[in-house]
C-alpha positions, -999 to 999 in steps of 0.1 A, spaced: 386 -108 -487 351 -93 -486 332 -67 -505 327 -36 -483 321 -9 -510 308 -10 -545 301 19 -567 279 32 -595 285 63 -616 260 91 -612 256 123 -632 250 144 -601 259 134 -566 234 156 -548 205 144 -570 217 109 -565 218 113 -528 183 127 -527 170 98 -548 188 70 -530 179 83 -495 144 100 -499 130 76 -526 148 43 -521 152 47 -483 190 42 -480 209 61 -454 241 81 -456 272 63 -444 299 88 -456 296 123 -470 332 135 -471 341 166 -493 370 158 -517 375 189 -537 348 194 -563 331 160 -554 325 139 -523 332 104 -510 295 98 -508 282 64 -497 248 51 -487 238 18 -470 206 -1 -465 186 12 -435 182 -24 -425 219 -33 -426 238 -1 -418 271 -20 -412 267 -38 -446 280 -31 -481 283 6 -489 272 20 -523 295 47 -535 277 73 -556 307 80 -579 307 111 -601 309 103 -639 330 133 -647 357 110 -662 351 107 -700 356 69 -698 331 67 -669 305 87 -688 310 66 -720 306 34 -700 275 47 -682 259 59 -714 266 27 -733 252 4 -706 221 26 -703 215 27 -740 218 -11 -741 192 -13 -713 215 -31 -689 209 -25 -652 241 -13 -635 233 -30 -602 205 -48 -584 190 -47 -550 171 -74 -532 136 -68 -519 114 -92 -500 81 -82 -518 87 -68 -552 50 -61 -560 47 -39 -528 80 -22 -535 70 -16 -571 37 0 -560 56 22 -534 81 34 -560 55 41 -586 36 62 -561 68 81 -554 71 89 -591 98 64 -601 98 55 -638 100 18 -645 114 3 -677 102 -32 -667 74 -39 -642 77 -70 -619 83 -99 -643 90 -136 -636 124 -147 -648 131 -183 -637 135 -185 -599 133 -147 -595 109 -118 -601 126 -87 -614 118 -51 -622 140 -23 -637 137 14 -629 155 47 -638 175 61 -609 173 97 -624 211 98 -624 219 79 -656 213 43 -645 189 15 -649 186 -3 -615 171 -38 -611 152 -50 -580 146 -87 -575 128 -111 -553 134 -149 -551 102 -168 -558 
């Protein structure tokens, strides 16, 4: 058994696709129309055969309630590894990304948390 796809809820798939590709640098893996929405996944540009991130629409009331509650509590919905968090932080700031937490030491890792513009807090981390 292995993880091949994981998902996050987004309030707008097109806006999420733009943010995750143009700002974060992921690439489209699947963009398959499925009625009103899409099977829309992105992958790391560095590991294109790796785990896919499904940008799942939050049109289900339970999904929206979950996403809203997690965000209000300040909990990141997922995390992405970076090799140099300070450089990545500076790059994202210059691209207009809003951070809730700048790079901060937390034991054996350095973490930062930003807004993905689609209803989620996302954490990036670097092992130190």
